[in-house]
C-alpha positions as CSV (number, residue, x, y, z in Angstrom):
1,M,-7.7,3.3,20.9
2,A,-7.8,-0.4,19.8
3,I,-7.2,-0.5,16.1
4,E,-7.9,-3.8,14.5
5,V,-6.3,-4.6,11.1
6,R,-8.1,-7.2,8.9
7,P,-7.7,-8.5,5.3
8,A,-9.5,-6.2,2.8
9,T,-12.3,-8.5,1.8
10,A,-15.1,-5.9,2.5
11,F,-15.5,-4.1,-0.8
12,D,-17.6,-1.3,0.7
13,D,-14.9,-0.5,3.2
14,V,-12.2,-0.5,0.6
15,K,-14.4,1.8,-1.5
16,T,-14.7,4.1,1.6
17,M,-10.9,4.3,1.8
18,V,-9.8,4.5,-1.9
19,G,-12.9,5.0,-4.0
20,P,-13.9,8.3,-5.6
21,K,-16.8,10.5,-4.4
22,R,-18.2,10.3,-8.0
23,P,-18.6,6.8,-9.4
24,D,-17.5,8.0,-12.9
25,A,-14.3,9.5,-11.7
26,N,-11.0,8.1,-13.0
27,V,-9.1,7.9,-9.8
28,C,-6.5,5.5,-8.6
29,W,-8.6,3.0,-6.5
30,C,-5.1,1.9,-5.5
31,L,-4.9,0.1,-8.8
32,S,-2.0,2.0,-10.3
33,Y,0.6,-0.2,-8.6
34,R,-1.5,-3.3,-8.1
35,L,-2.0,-4.1,-11.7
36,T,0.9,-5.7,-13.6
37,S,-0.2,-4.3,-16.9
38,S,-0.2,-0.5,-17.6
39,K,-2.5,-1.3,-20.5
40,E,-5.1,-2.8,-18.1
41,N,-4.7,0.2,-15.7
42,L,-5.3,2.7,-18.5
43,S,-8.2,0.7,-20.0
44,L,-10.2,0.7,-16.7
45,T,-12.2,3.9,-16.5
46,G,-15.0,5.2,-14.3
47,P,-17.0,2.4,-12.6
48,A,-14.8,-0.3,-14.2
49,R,-12.1,0.6,-11.8
50,G,-14.3,-0.1,-8.8
51,E,-15.5,-3.4,-10.3
52,R,-11.9,-4.5,-10.7
53,V,-11.3,-3.8,-7.1
54,R,-14.5,-5.7,-6.1
55,E,-13.0,-8.7,-8.0
56,L,-9.7,-8.3,-6.2
57,C,-11.4,-8.3,-2.8
58,R,-12.9,-11.7,-3.6
59,L,-9.4,-13.2,-4.2
60,D,-7.2,-15.0,-1.7
61,P,-5.2,-13.1,-0.8
62,P,-7.2,-9.9,-1.1
63,P,-5.5,-6.6,-2.3
64,G,-4.5,-5.3,1.1
65,V,-5.6,-4.7,4.7
66,L,-8.0,-2.4,6.4
67,A,-7.8,-0.8,9.8
68,Y,-10.9,-0.5,12.0
69,D,-11.7,1.6,15.1
70,G,-14.6,-0.4,16.3
71,D,-16.9,-0.8,13.3
72,D,-15.5,2.2,11.5
73,V,-13.0,1.7,8.7
74,V,-10.2,4.2,9.3
75,G,-7.3,3.0,7.2
76,W,-6.0,1.1,4.2
77,A,-2.7,-0.5,3.2
78,G,-2.1,-2.0,-0.3
79,V,0.0,-5.1,0.2
80,H,0.5,-8.1,-2.1
81,P,3.3,-10.2,-3.7
82,R,5.6,-7.9,-5.7
83,A,5.1,-10.2,-8.7
84,D,1.5,-9.2,-8.8
85,T,2.3,-5.5,-8.9
86,S,3.8,-3.0,-11.3
87,F,6.9,-3.1,-9.1
88,A,7.8,-6.4,-10.6
89,R,9.0,-4.6,-13.7
90,N,9.6,-1.0,-12.4
91,R,12.9,0.2,-13.7
92,K,13.4,2.9,-11.0
93,I,13.0,0.6,-8.0
94,P,15.6,-2.3,-8.0
95,H,15.2,-5.9,-7.1
96,V,17.8,-6.6,-4.4
97,D,17.6,-10.4,-4.9
98,D,15.4,-13.1,-6.3
99,L,13.1,-13.7,-3.3
100,D,9.4,-13.7,-3.9
101,V,8.9,-10.7,-1.7
102,W,5.7,-8.9,-0.9
103,T,5.4,-5.1,-1.2
104,V,3.4,-2.5,0.7
105,W,2.8,0.5,-1.6
106,C,0.0,2.5,-0.1
107,I,-0.9,3.5,3.4
108,R,-3.9,5.7,3.8
109,V,-5.7,7.0,6.9
110,R,-9.1,8.7,6.7
111,P,-9.3,12.4,7.4
112,G,-10.4,12.9,11.0
113,H,-8.4,9.9,12.2
114,R,-4.9,11.0,11.3
115,G,-2.2,11.6,14.0
116,R,-3.4,8.7,16.1
117,G,-0.8,6.0,15.1
118,I,-3.1,4.3,12.6
119,S,-0.4,4.2,9.9
120,H,1.8,2.3,12.3
121,A,-1.0,-0.2,13.0
122,L,-1.6,-0.5,9.2
123,L,2.1,-1.2,8.4
124,A,2.2,-3.8,11.3
125,G,-0.9,-5.4,9.9
126,A,0.5,-5.5,6.4
127,V,3.6,-7.2,7.7
128,E,1.5,-9.8,9.6
129,F,-0.7,-10.3,6.6
130,A,2.3,-11.0,4.3
131,G,3.9,-13.3,6.9
132,D,0.6,-15.2,7.3
133,H,0.7,-15.8,3.5
134,G,4.2,-17.2,3.5
135,A,6.1,-14.1,2.4
136,P,9.9,-14.5,3.0
137,A,10.3,-10.7,3.2
138,I,8.3,-7.5,2.7
139,E,9.4,-4.3,1.0
140,G,8.2,-0.7,0.9
141,Y,9.3,2.3,-1.1
142,P,8.7,5.2,1.2
143,L,9.8,8.8,0.9
144,D,13.1,9.8,2.5
145,N,11.7,13.2,3.5
146,R,14.1,13.7,6.5
147,G,11.2,15.1,8.6
148,K,10.1,17.7,6.0
149,K,6.4,18.1,5.3
150,I,4.9,15.9,2.6
151,D,1.9,16.9,0.5
152,L,-1.0,14.7,1.8
153,T,-1.8,13.5,-1.7
154,M,1.7,12.0,-2.0
155,A,2.0,10.7,1.6
156,Y,0.5,7.3,0.6
157,A,4.0,5.9,0.1
158,G,4.8,6.4,3.8
159,T,8.1,7.8,5.2
160,R,11.4,6.1,5.8
161,A,10.9,6.9,9.5
162,L,7.6,5.0,9.6
163,F,9.2,2.0,8.1
164,E,12.2,2.1,10.3
165,R,10.0,2.2,13.4
166,A,8.4,-1.0,12.1
167,G,11.7,-2.7,11.9
168,F,12.5,-2.3,8.2
169,T,16.0,-1.4,7.1
170,K,17.2,0.3,4.0
171,A,18.1,-2.2,1.4
172,A,18.8,0.0,-1.6
173,D,18.5,3.5,-3.1
174,T,16.0,3.9,-5.9
175,E,15.8,6.2,-8.9
176,S,12.2,7.0,-8.0
177,V,11.2,10.5,-6.7
178,L,7.8,11.4,-5.4
179,N,6.8,14.9,-4.3
180,G,10.4,16.0,-4.7
181,F,11.7,13.4,-2.2
182,P,13.8,10.3,-3.1
183,R,12.2,7.0,-2.4
184,V,14.2,4.3,-0.7
185,L,13.8,0.5,-0.8
186,M,13.1,-0.6,2.8
187,R,12.9,-4.3,3.6
188,L,11.9,-6.5,6.5
189,D,12.9,-10.2,6.5
190,L,10.1,-12.4,7.8
191,R,11.9,-15.8,8.0
């Protein structure tokens, strides 16, 4: 398996990974953490959410990275400067210093492709993407599940073990809990 990770500039591929089956559905589109304003997040309903993502895909940098197995999109990771996300003001996840860090907040692998190491490739691609854009460090806020099973709808945050295998180290505890598991702040310095 040769997984290639590329910047998420192809809207249709992003839609395949995080878009709803029904265009009028009010699902995440991976915008919940990406937008800095909860007012904007709540105001975007139905097709407007997809249109906002289409706009983000045209920006430099785009809103994340996509994993491909040949021509098939098989994964997504949301990654961007923390200042451009809701983590910039999140009270439950601390800032450990004043660096302009990037954050990876969502890792998603398509059904039928899971269990093949694609999440590892996505996280490595997110790190490379952040580094290529001058990030001094990158953070994630995965679940510290200690090997216990995670509901697939909540697995998007990743696990502490996944981040540790990618070279991240625990920088802080958080007050955030997802699916009954504490989230930890994991960081990788890129300088």
